[in-house]
MOPAC internal coordinates of N, CA, C and O (Angstrom, degrees):
PM7 1SCF
backbone

  N    0.0000 0     0.00 0     0.00 0    0    0    0
  C    1.3387 1     0.00 0     0.00 0    1    0    0
  C    1.5280 1   109.38 1     0.00 0    2    1    0
  O    1.2310 1   121.40 1   -35.20 1    3    2    1
  N    1.2809 1   114.93 1   144.80 1    3    2    1
  C    1.5369 1   117.87 1   178.55 1    5    3    2
  C    1.4780 1   111.34 1  -114.67 1    6    5    3
  O    1.2310 1   119.05 1   -47.02 1    7    6    5
  N    1.3477 1   119.42 1   132.98 1    7    6    5
  C    1.5626 1   124.34 1   161.81 1    9    7    6
  C    1.4830 1   108.01 1  -106.24 1   10    9    7
  O    1.2310 1   123.29 1   -46.69 1   11   10    9
  N    1.3654 1   111.29 1   133.31 1   11   10    9
  C    1.3723 1   119.47 1   167.55 1   13   11   10
  C    1.5264 1   116.84 1  -114.68 1   14   13   11
  O    1.2310 1   121.08 1   -49.08 1   15   14   13
  N    1.3004 1   115.55 1   130.92 1   15   14   13
  C    1.5592 1   117.44 1   176.01 1   17   15   14
  C    1.4088 1   102.88 1  -119.24 1   18   17   15
  O    1.2310 1   118.88 1   -67.21 1   19   18   17
  N    1.3821 1   119.74 1   112.79 1   19   18   17
  C    1.4325 1   122.84 1  -178.74 1   21   19   18
  C    1.4976 1   110.92 1  -114.30 1   22   21   19
  O    1.2310 1   121.34 1   -39.13 1   23   22   21
  N    1.3683 1   115.04 1   140.87 1   23   22   21
  C    1.4011 1   118.69 1   175.10 1   25   23   22
  C    1.5254 1   118.50 1    91.88 1   26   25   23
  O    1.2310 1   119.13 1  -160.24 1   27   26   25
  N    1.4483 1   119.27 1    19.76 1   27   26   25
  C    1.3219 1   119.89 1   175.35 1   29   27   26
  C    1.5235 1   110.76 1   -63.89 1   30   29   27
  O    1.2310 1   116.67 1   -72.46 1   31   30   29
  N    1.3061 1   123.94 1   107.54 1   31   30   29
  C    1.4381 1   119.18 1  -173.63 1   33   31   30
  C    1.5243 1   111.38 1  -109.58 1   34   33   31
  O    1.2310 1   119.39 1   -54.43 1   35   34   33
  N    1.3095 1   118.76 1   125.57 1   35   34   33
  C    1.3901 1   124.45 1  -168.90 1   37   35   34
  C    1.5905 1   107.40 1  -130.24 1   38   37   35
  O    1.2310 1   119.78 1   -31.34 1   39   38   37
  N    1.1797 1   118.03 1   148.66 1   39   38   37
  C    1.6081 1   121.40 1   162.71 1   41   39   38
  C    1.5575 1   105.68 1   -81.97 1   42   41   39
  O    1.2310 1   123.12 1   -40.56 1   43   42   41
  N    1.3277 1   111.62 1   139.44 1   43   42   41
  C    1.4028 1   119.43 1   178.59 1   45   43   42
  C    1.5273 1   111.96 1  -148.53 1   46   45   43
  O    1.2310 1   120.37 1   -20.64 1   47   46   45
  N    1.3461 1   116.89 1   159.36 1   47   46   45
  C    1.4391 1   124.14 1   177.24 1   49   47   46
  C    1.5344 1   113.95 1  -106.74 1   50   49   47
  O    1.2310 1   122.10 1  -129.44 1   51   50   49
  N    1.3858 1   113.58 1    50.56 1   51   50   49
  C    1.4486 1   113.05 1  -173.80 1   53   51   50
  C    1.5297 1   101.96 1  -105.23 1   54   53   51
  O    1.2310 1   120.93 1   -14.08 1   55   54   53
  N    1.3443 1   115.83 1   165.92 1   55   54   53
  C    1.3811 1   124.15 1   175.64 1   57   55   54
  C    1.4741 1   115.11 1   130.54 1   58   57   55
  O    1.2310 1   119.92 1   -16.57 1   59   58   57
  N    1.3386 1   117.76 1   163.43 1   59   58   57
  C    1.4003 1   123.89 1   179.20 1   61   59   58
  C    1.4488 1   115.47 1   -81.50 1   62   61   59
  O    1.2310 1   121.22 1   148.50 1   63   62   61
  N    1.4052 1   115.27 1   -31.50 1   63   62   61
  C    1.4569 1   117.95 1  -172.26 1   65   63   62
  C    1.6346 1   107.99 1   -84.84 1   66   65   63
  O    1.2310 1   121.43 1   -28.31 1   67   66   65
  N    1.3044 1   114.87 1   151.69 1   67   66   65
  C    1.3877 1   120.89 1   179.51 1   69   67   66
  C    1.5756 1   113.37 1   -58.21 1   70   69   67
  O    1.2310 1   121.97 1   135.94 1   71   70   69
  N    1.2348 1   113.83 1   -44.06 1   71   70   69
  C    1.5203 1   118.21 1  -179.13 1   73   71   70
  C    1.5231 1   115.25 1   -67.12 1   74   73   71
  O    1.2310 1   122.84 1   151.82 1   75   74   73
  N    1.3431 1   112.15 1   -28.18 1   75   74   73
  C    1.5097 1   119.26 1   172.15 1   77   75   74
  C    1.5120 1   113.40 1   -63.61 1   78   77   75
  O    1.2310 1   122.62 1   135.55 1   79   78   77
  N    1.2504 1   112.58 1   -44.45 1   79   78   77
  C    1.4830 1   118.93 1   179.11 1   81   79   78
  C    1.5740 1   112.70 1   -77.95 1   82   81   79
  O    1.2310 1   119.47 1   152.94 1   83   82   81
  N    1.2189 1   118.62 1   -27.06 1   83   82   81
  C    1.4038 1   119.97 1  -176.47 1   85   83   82
  C    1.6441 1   106.50 1   -85.31 1   86   85   83
  O    1.2310 1   120.39 1   124.63 1   87   86   85
  N    1.2382 1   116.86 1   -55.37 1   87   86   85
  C    1.3767 1   123.85 1  -172.75 1   89   87   86
  C    1.5357 1   113.98 1   -76.75 1   90   89   87
  O    1.2310 1   120.57 1   150.14 1   91   90   89
  N    1.2307 1   116.52 1   -29.86 1   91   90   89
  C    1.4751 1   125.82 1  -172.81 1   93   91   90
  C    1.4554 1   115.20 1    70.80 1   94   93   91
  O    1.2310 1   118.36 1   -15.71 1   95   94   93
  N    1.3097 1   120.73 1   164.29 1   95   94   93
  C    1.4754 1   127.34 1  -178.11 1   97   95   94
  C    1.4535 1   111.34 1  -154.12 1   98   97   95
  O    1.2310 1   120.28 1   -11.34 1   99   98   97
  N    1.3555 1   117.06 1   168.66 1   99   98   97
  C    1.4341 1   124.38 1   179.93 1  101   99   98
  C    1.5243 1   109.98 1   -77.00 1  102  101   99
  O    1.2310 1   121.29 1   -37.60 1  103  102  101
  N    1.3891 1   115.14 1   142.40 1  103  102  101
  C    1.3840 1   123.46 1   176.89 1  105  103  102
  C    1.5198 1   108.57 1  -135.77 1  106  105  103
  O    1.2310 1   121.16 1   -37.31 1  107  106  105
  N    1.4281 1   115.39 1   142.69 1  107  106  105
  C    1.3901 1   117.22 1  -172.49 1  109  107  106
  C    1.5742 1   109.29 1  -121.56 1  110  109  107
  O    1.2310 1   121.82 1   -58.45 1  111  110  109
  N    1.3396 1   114.11 1   121.55 1  111  110  109
  C    1.5854 1   112.65 1  -175.00 1  113  111  110
  C    1.5479 1   107.66 1  -114.21 1  114  113  111
  O    1.2310 1   125.22 1   -50.30 1  115  114  113
  N    1.3332 1   107.59 1   129.70 1  115  114  113
  C    1.5108 1   116.34 1   175.53 1  117  115  114
  C    1.6093 1   106.70 1  -111.26 1  118  117  115
  O    1.2310 1   117.42 1   -56.60 1  119  118  117
  N    1.3241 1   122.52 1   123.40 1  119  118  117
  C    1.4510 1   128.20 1  -168.11 1  121  119  118
  C    1.6368 1   104.75 1  -117.29 1  122  121  119
  O    1.2310 1   119.95 1   -46.73 1  123  122  121
  N    1.2536 1   117.70 1   133.27 1  123  122  121
  C    1.4406 1   124.72 1   166.42 1  125  123  122
  C    1.4703 1   110.91 1  -121.57 1  126  125  123
  O    1.2310 1   118.72 1   -50.48 1  127  126  125
  N    1.4100 1   120.04 1   129.52 1  127  126  125
  C    1.4335 1   119.74 1  -177.81 1  129  127  126
  C    1.5160 1   102.41 1  -124.61 1  130  129  127
  O    1.2310 1   119.09 1   -43.29 1  131  130  129
  N    1.3612 1   119.34 1   136.71 1  131  130  129
  C    1.3670 1   126.82 1   170.50 1  133  131  130
  C    1.4910 1   105.50 1  -103.32 1  134  133  131
  O    1.2310 1   121.20 1   -54.49 1  135  134  133
  N    1.4117 1   115.31 1   125.51 1  135  134  133
  C    1.4519 1   115.83 1   179.81 1  137  135  134
  C    1.6119 1   105.34 1  -150.29 1  138  137  135
  O    1.2310 1   122.19 1    -8.06 1  139  138  137
  N    1.3818 1   113.41 1   171.94 1  139  138  137
  C    1.4638 1   116.32 1   179.74 1  141  139  138
  C    1.4627 1   110.83 1   -69.78 1  142  141  139
  O    1.2310 1   122.10 1   -31.27 1  143  142  141
  N    1.3357 1   113.59 1   148.73 1  143  142  141
  C    1.5201 1   115.15 1   170.72 1  145  143  142
  C    1.5099 1   114.99 1   -58.15 1  146  145  143
  O    1.2310 1   121.04 1   -45.61 1  147  146  145
  N    1.3075 1   115.61 1   134.39 1  147  146  145
  C    1.5017 1   115.13 1  -175.63 1  149  147  146
  C    1.5299 1   108.67 1   -67.80 1  150  149  147
  O    1.2310 1   119.44 1   -29.89 1  151  150  149
  N    1.3155 1   118.68 1   150.11 1  151  150  149
  C    1.5976 1   121.98 1  -173.41 1  153  151  150
  C    1.4797 1   106.06 1   -90.44 1  154  153  151
  O    1.2310 1   118.03 1   169.19 1  155  154  153
  N    1.2401 1   121.35 1   -10.81 1  155  154  153
  C    1.4151 1   126.99 1  -179.62 1  157  155  154
  C    1.4591 1   114.94 1  -152.51 1  158  157  155
  O    1.2310 1   122.10 1   -16.93 1  159  158  157
  N    1.4581 1   113.59 1   163.07 1  159  158  157
  C    1.4705 1   115.19 1  -175.58 1  161  159  158
  C    1.6849 1   106.42 1   -88.44 1  162  161  159
  O    1.2310 1   123.23 1  -101.88 1  163  162  161
  N    1.3097 1   111.41 1    78.12 1  163  162  161
  C    1.3020 1   113.01 1  -174.37 1  165  163  162
  C    1.6352 1   107.46 1  -150.13 1  166  165  163
  O    1.2310 1   119.36 1   -43.80 1  167  166  165
  N    1.3492 1   118.83 1   136.20 1  167  166  165
  C    1.4089 1   115.86 1  -169.48 1  169  167  166
  C    1.5198 1   111.43 1   -69.04 1  170  169  167
  O    1.2310 1   120.74 1   152.37 1  171  170  169
  N    1.2824 1   116.20 1   -27.63 1  171  170  169
  C    1.4918 1   112.80 1   168.98 1  173  171  170
  C    1.4732 1   123.57 1   -63.37 1  174  173  171
  O    1.2310 1   121.71 1   176.39 1  175  174  173
  N    1.3410 1   114.33 1    -3.61 1  175  174  173
  C    1.5457 1   118.86 1  -177.04 1  177  175  174
  C    1.4814 1   105.36 1  -102.27 1  178  177  175
  O    1.2310 1   119.10 1  -170.73 1  179  178  177
  N    1.2618 1   119.33 1     9.27 1  179  178  177
  C    1.5149 1   123.44 1  -177.42 1  181  179  178
  C    1.5775 1   111.51 1  -145.44 1  182  181  179
  O    1.2310 1   121.39 1    10.41 1  183  182  181
  N    1.2031 1   114.95 1  -169.59 1  183  182  181
  C    1.5081 1   127.29 1   173.49 1  185  183  182
  C    1.4859 1   113.43 1   -93.59 1  186  185  183
  O    1.2310 1   118.86 1   -66.85 1  187  186  185
  N    1.3071 1   119.78 1   113.15 1  187  186  185
  C    1.4252 1   123.84 1   177.69 1  189  187  186
  C    1.5874 1   110.25 1   -70.72 1  190  189  187
  O    1.2310 1   120.69 1   -55.54 1  191  190  189
  N    1.4233 1   116.28 1   124.46 1  191  190  189
  C    1.4513 1   117.10 1  -176.14 1  193  191  190
  C    1.6490 1   114.14 1   -61.63 1  194  193  191
  O    1.2310 1   125.73 1   145.80 1  195  194  193
  N    1.2749 1   106.59 1   -34.20 1  195  194  193
  C    1.4379 1   115.54 1  -179.08 1  197  195  194
  C    1.6237 1   108.87 1   -58.62 1  198  197  195
  O    1.2310 1   122.15 1   138.42 1  199  198  197
  N    1.3340 1   113.49 1   -41.58 1  199  198  197
  C    1.5506 1   118.38 1   176.52 1  201  199  198
  C    1.3831 1   108.69 1   -62.71 1  202  201  199
  O    1.2310 1   117.45 1   133.63 1  203  202  201
  N    1.2393 1   122.46 1   -46.37 1  203  202  201
  C    1.4942 1   125.76 1  -173.91 1  205  203  202
  C    1.5145 1   106.16 1   -67.98 1  206  205  203
  O    1.2310 1   116.23 1   141.75 1  207  206  205
  N    1.3637 1   124.76 1   -38.25 1  207  206  205
  C    1.4206 1   117.63 1   175.39 1  209  207  206
  C    1.3859 1   114.39 1   -73.02 1  210  209  207
  O    1.2310 1   118.10 1   150.99 1  211  210  209
  N    1.3350 1   121.23 1   -29.01 1  211  210  209
  C    1.4371 1   127.04 1   173.32 1  213  211  210
  C    1.5757 1   107.86 1   -56.66 1  214  213  211
  O    1.2310 1   123.04 1   130.31 1  215  214  213
  N    1.4021 1   111.77 1   -49.69 1  215  214  213
  C    1.4455 1   113.49 1  -170.33 1  217  215  214
  C    1.5808 1   112.77 1   -67.75 1  218  217  215
  O    1.2310 1   122.69 1   150.73 1  219  218  217
  N    1.3646 1   112.45 1   -29.27 1  219  218  217
  C    1.5207 1   124.46 1   175.94 1  221  219  218
  C    1.5025 1   103.88 1   -60.27 1  222  221  219
  O    1.2310 1   120.11 1   131.93 1  223  222  221
  N    1.2924 1   117.40 1   -48.07 1  223  222  221
  C    1.4156 1   120.00 1  -172.96 1  225  223  222
  C    1.5685 1   108.93 1   -68.43 1  226  225  223
  O    1.2310 1   121.29 1   137.68 1  227  226  225
  N    1.3529 1   115.14 1   -42.32 1  227  226  225
  C    1.4680 1   116.73 1  -172.80 1  229  227  226
  C    1.6186 1   110.01 1   -62.20 1  230  229  227
  O    1.2310 1   123.08 1   139.55 1  231  230  229
  N    1.4151 1   111.70 1   -40.45 1  231  230  229
  C    1.4700 1   113.97 1   179.18 1  233  231  230
  C    1.5375 1   107.95 1   -68.52 1  234  233  231
  O    1.2310 1   117.82 1   137.75 1  235  234  233
  N    1.2638 1   121.77 1   -42.25 1  235  234  233
  C    1.5351 1   126.06 1  -178.72 1  237  235  234
  C    1.4514 1   106.35 1   -57.49 1  238  237  235
  O    1.2310 1   117.79 1   127.60 1  239  238  237
  N    1.3444 1   121.82 1   -52.40 1  239  238  237
  C    1.4206 1   127.30 1  -170.13 1  241  239  238
  C    1.5406 1   109.60 1   -80.91 1  242  241  239
  O    1.2310 1   118.11 1   166.07 1  243  242  241
  N    1.3470 1   121.21 1   -13.93 1  243  242  241
  C    1.3898 1   122.36 1  -173.01 1  245  243  242
  C    1.5597 1   115.59 1   -73.96 1  246  245  243
  O    1.2310 1   120.93 1   151.42 1  247  246  245
  N    1.4068 1   115.83 1   -28.58 1  247  246  245
  C    1.3690 1   121.68 1   179.12 1  249  247  246
  C    1.3651 1   110.47 1  -157.78 1  250  249  247
  O    1.2310 1   115.31 1   -16.90 1  251  250  249
  N    1.3872 1   126.50 1   163.10 1  251  250  249
  C    1.4923 1   130.13 1   162.79 1  253  251  250
  C    1.4479 1   115.01 1   -88.50 1  254  253  251
  O    1.2310 1   121.82 1   -49.25 1  255  254  253
  N    1.2821 1   114.12 1   130.75 1  255  254  253
  C    1.4277 1   124.79 1   177.52 1  257  255  254
  C    1.4633 1   111.92 1  -103.99 1  258  257  255
  O    1.2310 1   118.37 1   -42.54 1  259  258  257
  N    1.2856 1   120.71 1   137.46 1  259  258  257
  C    1.4334 1   120.41 1   175.13 1  261  259  258
  C    1.5205 1   110.29 1   -77.14 1  262  261  259
  O    1.2310 1   123.06 1   137.91 1  263  262  261
  N    1.3457 1   111.74 1   -42.09 1  263  262  261
  C    1.5656 1   116.27 1  -177.76 1  265  263  262
  C    1.5654 1   114.44 1  -102.89 1  266  265  263
  O    1.2310 1   123.48 1   -39.22 1  267  266  265
  N    1.3660 1   110.94 1   140.78 1  267  266  265
  C    1.5086 1   113.31 1   174.47 1  269  267  266
  C    1.5883 1   107.54 1   -64.21 1  270  269  267
  O    1.2310 1   118.69 1   146.63 1  271  270  269
  N    1.2903 1   120.10 1   -33.37 1  271  270  269
  C    1.3761 1   123.83 1   173.74 1  273  271  270
  C    1.5414 1   115.44 1   -54.51 1  274  273  271
  O    1.2310 1   118.28 1   137.33 1  275  274  273
  N    1.1891 1   120.89 1   -42.67 1  275  274  273
  C    1.4368 1   130.03 1  -179.93 1  277  275  274
  C    1.4486 1   105.54 1   -73.05 1  278  277  275
  O    1.2310 1   114.18 1   139.28 1  279  278  277
  N    1.3282 1   128.63 1   -40.72 1  279  278  277
  C    1.3835 1   130.15 1  -178.94 1  281  279  278
  C    1.5404 1   108.78 1   -69.92 1  282  281  279
  O    1.2310 1   118.41 1   134.19 1  283  282  281
  N    1.2242 1   120.64 1   -45.81 1  283  282  281
  C    1.5020 1   128.68 1   176.50 1  285  283  282
  C    1.5794 1   107.40 1   -57.34 1  286  285  283
  O    1.2310 1   119.66 1   136.75 1  287  286  285
  N    1.2221 1   118.25 1   -43.25 1  287  286  285
  C    1.5498 1   121.05 1  -178.68 1  289  287  286
  C    1.4936 1   108.88 1   -73.09 1  290  289  287
  O    1.2310 1   118.55 1   141.65 1  291  290  289
  N    1.2903 1   120.38 1   -38.35 1  291  290  289
  C    1.5112 1   120.39 1   177.95 1  293  291  290
  C    1.4837 1   111.25 1   -65.45 1  294  293  291
  O    1.2310 1   121.22 1   141.93 1  295  294  293
  N    1.3522 1   115.27 1   -38.07 1  295  294  293
  C    1.4218 1   112.59 1   177.02 1  297  295  294
  C    1.5618 1   117.81 1   -73.20 1  298  297  295
  O    1.2310 1   122.68 1   144.23 1  299  298  297
  N    1.3544 1   112.47 1   -35.77 1  299  298  297
  C    1.3976 1   117.23 1   176.61 1  301  299  298
  C    1.5560 1   113.41 1   -59.66 1  302  301  299
  O    1.2310 1   122.56 1   137.92 1  303  302  301
  N    1.4616 1   112.70 1   -42.08 1  303  302  301
  C    1.4812 1   119.56 1   178.20 1  305  303  302
  C    1.5627 1   112.15 1   -66.43 1  306  305  303
  O    1.2310 1   119.35 1   144.91 1  307  306  305
  N    1.1905 1   118.85 1   -35.09 1  307  306  305
  C    1.4623 1   119.91 1  -176.45 1  309  307  306
  C    1.5999 1   106.29 1   -78.42 1  310  309  307
  O    1.2310 1   120.17 1   143.13 1  311  310  309
  N    1.3716 1   117.28 1   -36.87 1  311  310  309
  C    1.4072 1   109.16 1   178.84 1  313  311  310
  C    1.5958 1   110.40 1   -72.81 1  314  313  311
  O    1.2310 1   119.21 1   150.76 1  315  314  313
  N    1.2981 1   119.12 1   -29.24 1  315  314  313
  C    1.4286 1   117.62 1   172.80 1  317  315  314
  C    1.5517 1   113.92 1   -63.24 1  318  317  315
  O    1.2310 1   121.47 1   141.46 1  319  318  317
  N    1.2739 1   114.80 1   -38.54 1  319  318  317
  C    1.4482 1   121.53 1   178.45 1  321  319  318
  C    1.4752 1   111.65 1   -66.13 1  322  321  319
  O    1.2310 1   116.70 1   138.24 1  323  322  321
  N    1.3920 1   123.88 1   -41.76 1  323  322  321
  C    1.3322 1   123.14 1  -172.54 1  325  323  322
  C    1.5559 1   117.49 1   -91.59 1  326  325  323
  O    1.2310 1   121.50 1   159.38 1  327  326  325
  N    1.3456 1   114.73 1   -20.62 1  327  326  325
  C    1.5445 1   113.64 1  -176.44 1  329  327  326
  C    1.3939 1   112.10 1  -123.32 1  330  329  327
  O    1.2310 1   118.79 1   -24.99 1  331  330  329
  N    1.3141 1   119.91 1   155.01 1  331  330  329
  C    1.5528 1   126.14 1  -177.67 1  333  331  330
  C    1.4610 1   112.23 1   -77.77 1  334  333  331
  O    1.2310 1   121.60 1  -112.10 1  335  334  333
  N    1.3550 1   114.55 1    67.90 1  335  334  333
  C    1.4708 1   117.45 1  -179.66 1  337  335  334
  C    1.5600 1   115.50 1  -115.59 1  338  337  335
  O    1.2310 1   119.64 1   -30.52 1  339  338  337
  N    1.2649 1   118.30 1   149.48 1  339  338  337
  C    1.5113 1   117.52 1   179.33 1  341  339  338
  C    1.4988 1   111.15 1   -88.56 1  342  341  339
  O    1.2310 1   119.96 1   159.97 1  343  342  341
  N    1.4077 1   117.67 1   -20.03 1  343  342  341
  C    1.4444 1   120.14 1  -178.03 1  345  343  342
  C    1.5388 1   110.56 1  -158.43 1  346  345  343
  O    1.2310 1   122.43 1   -33.32 1  347  346  345
  N    1.4211 1   112.95 1   146.68 1  347  346  345
  C    1.3535 1   116.13 1   178.91 1  349  347  346
  C    1.3823 1   111.41 1  -138.63 1  350  349  347
  O    1.2310 1   119.24 1   -38.55 1  351  350  349
  N    1.4910 1   119.05 1   141.45 1  351  350  349
  C    1.3240 1   123.51 1   177.51 1  353  351  350
  C    1.5559 1   107.88 1  -131.16 1  354  353  351
  O    1.2310 1   124.30 1   -48.71 1  355  354  353
  N    1.3866 1   109.35 1   131.29 1  355  354  353
  C    1.5314 1   115.39 1  -172.35 1  357  355  354
  C    1.5200 1   107.73 1  -127.40 1  358  357  355
  O    1.2310 1   117.58 1   -57.96 1  359  358  357
  N    1.2750 1   122.21 1   122.04 1  359  358  357
  C    1.4003 1   127.59 1   177.43 1  361  359  358
  C    1.6194 1   104.38 1  -109.41 1  362  361  359
  O    1.2310 1   121.71 1   -48.48 1  363  362  361
  N    1.3182 1   114.34 1   131.52 1  363  362  361
  C    1.5012 1   117.86 1   176.55 1  365  363  362
  C    1.5103 1   107.28 1  -128.34 1  366  365  363
  O    1.2310 1   122.88 1   -51.53 1  367  366  365
  N    1.3082 1   112.09 1   128.47 1  367  366  365
  C    1.4677 1   119.16 1  -171.77 1  369  367  366
  C    1.5624 1   108.84 1  -124.15 1  370  369  367
  O    1.2310 1   120.75 1   -37.43 1  371  370  369
  N    1.3541 1   116.16 1   142.57 1  371  370  369
  C    1.4197 1   121.35 1   165.81 1  373  371  370
  C    1.5438 1   109.73 1  -104.49 1  374  373  371
  O    1.2310 1   121.17 1   -83.12 1  375  374  373
  N    1.2959 1   115.37 1    96.88 1  375  374  373
  C    1.4645 1   120.09 1  -173.98 1  377  375  374
  C    1.4682 1   118.55 1   -71.78 1  378  377  375
  O    1.2310 1   120.34 1   165.28 1  379  378  377
  N    1.3608 1   116.96 1   -14.72 1  379  378  377
  C    1.4211 1   118.45 1  -174.27 1  381  379  378
  C    1.4217 1   111.46 1  -119.70 1  382  381  379
  O    1.2310 1   117.80 1  -138.61 1  383  382  381
  N    1.3408 1   121.79 1    41.39 1  383  382  381
  C    1.5013 1   126.33 1  -170.48 1  385  383  382
  C    1.4763 1   104.48 1   -88.31 1  386  385  383
  O    1.2310 1   121.16 1   -53.43 1  387  386  385
  N    1.4053 1   115.38 1   126.57 1  387  386  385
  C    1.4751 1   127.13 1   170.50 1  389  387  386
  C    1.4416 1   111.35 1   -85.63 1  390  389  387
  O    1.2310 1   122.11 1   -67.96 1  391  390  389
  N    1.4063 1   113.56 1   112.04 1  391  390  389
  C    1.5505 1   121.25 1   176.77 1  393  391  390
  C    1.5185 1   106.65 1  -111.28 1  394  393  391
  O    1.2310 1   121.17 1   -18.48 1  395  394  393
  N    1.2622 1   115.37 1   161.52 1  395  394  393
  C    1.6534 1   114.57 1   178.70 1  397  395  394
  C    1.5676 1    98.11 1   -71.20 1  398  397  395
  O    1.2310 1   127.52 1   -42.69 1  399  398  397
  N    1.3433 1   103.13 1   137.31 1  399  398  397
  C    1.3753 1   111.61 1   179.67 1  401  399  398
  C    1.6181 1   114.10 1    94.37 1  402  401  399
  O    1.2310 1   119.21 1   175.21 1  403  402  401
  N    1.2661 1   119.12 1    -4.79 1  403  402  401
  C    1.5010 1   122.44 1   174.36 1  405  403  402
  C    1.4579 1   115.73 1   144.09 1  406  405  403
  O    1.2310 1   120.03 1    20.17 1  407  406  405
  N    1.2522 1   117.54 1  -159.83 1  407  406  405
  C    1.5859 1   121.28 1  -176.53 1  409  407  406
  C    1.5295 1   103.30 1  -111.64 1  410  409  407
  O    1.2310 1   125.15 1   -28.52 1  411  410  409
  N    1.3261 1   107.72 1   151.48 1  411  410  409
  C    1.4849 1   118.05 1   179.51 1  413  411  410
  C    1.4505 1   113.94 1  -149.15 1  414  413  411
  O    1.2310 1   120.68 1   -17.13 1  415  414  413
  N    1.2382 1   116.31 1   162.87 1  415  414  413
  C    1.5410 1   124.30 1   169.60 1  417  415  414
  C    1.5386 1   110.80 1  -105.52 1  418  417  415
  O    1.2310 1   121.47 1   -57.18 1  419  418  417
  N    1.2071 1   114.78 1   122.82 1  419  418  417
  C    1.4912 1   122.10 1   175.51 1  421  419  418
  C    1.4739 1   114.02 1  -109.85 1  422  421  419
  O    1.2310 1   120.30 1   -48.89 1  423  422  421
  N    1.3475 1   117.02 1   131.11 1  423  422  421
  C    1.4969 1   117.90 1  -164.94 1  425  423  422
  C    1.5389 1   101.10 1  -131.27 1  426  425  423
  O    1.2310 1   121.17 1   -42.65 1  427  426  425
  N    1.4174 1   115.37 1   137.35 1  427  426  425
  C    1.4311 1   123.53 1   170.78 1  429  427  426
  C    1.5529 1   108.40 1  -117.69 1  430  429  427
  O    1.2310 1   116.94 1   -34.57 1  431  430  429
  N    1.2239 1   123.42 1   145.43 1  431  430  429
  C    1.4429 1   123.45 1  -179.03 1  433  431  430
  C    1.4887 1   108.44 1  -135.75 1  434  433  431
  O    1.2310 1   124.11 1   -36.06 1  435  434  433
  N    1.4213 1   109.73 1   143.94 1  435  434  433
  C    1.4742 1   118.35 1  -179.62 1  437  435  434
  C    1.6150 1   104.40 1  -129.26 1  438  437  435
  O    1.2310 1   120.10 1   180.00 1  439  438  437

């Protein structure tokens, strides 16, 4: 079974540039979890989405990462550690990135 949680939007102080780390910016997390089908209709038989979102926030708030790749890897590793999942996929995006020539969204996936 797959659970997807898309669009967890958090403020973070991640990035290479000093102003990114000082001022902070918005990050969007999309998480996919592979787990066993719950045997009953009970929240204790599966993964609670609120706990997943809280885990993403804890990792993001826990330290500043220079690379989106490192942030995505840290979130994926912590989700694997905390929850009974067989696979995890994490996408982290910077939706408000200023690049020469305009604005863009940059995404890293682990």
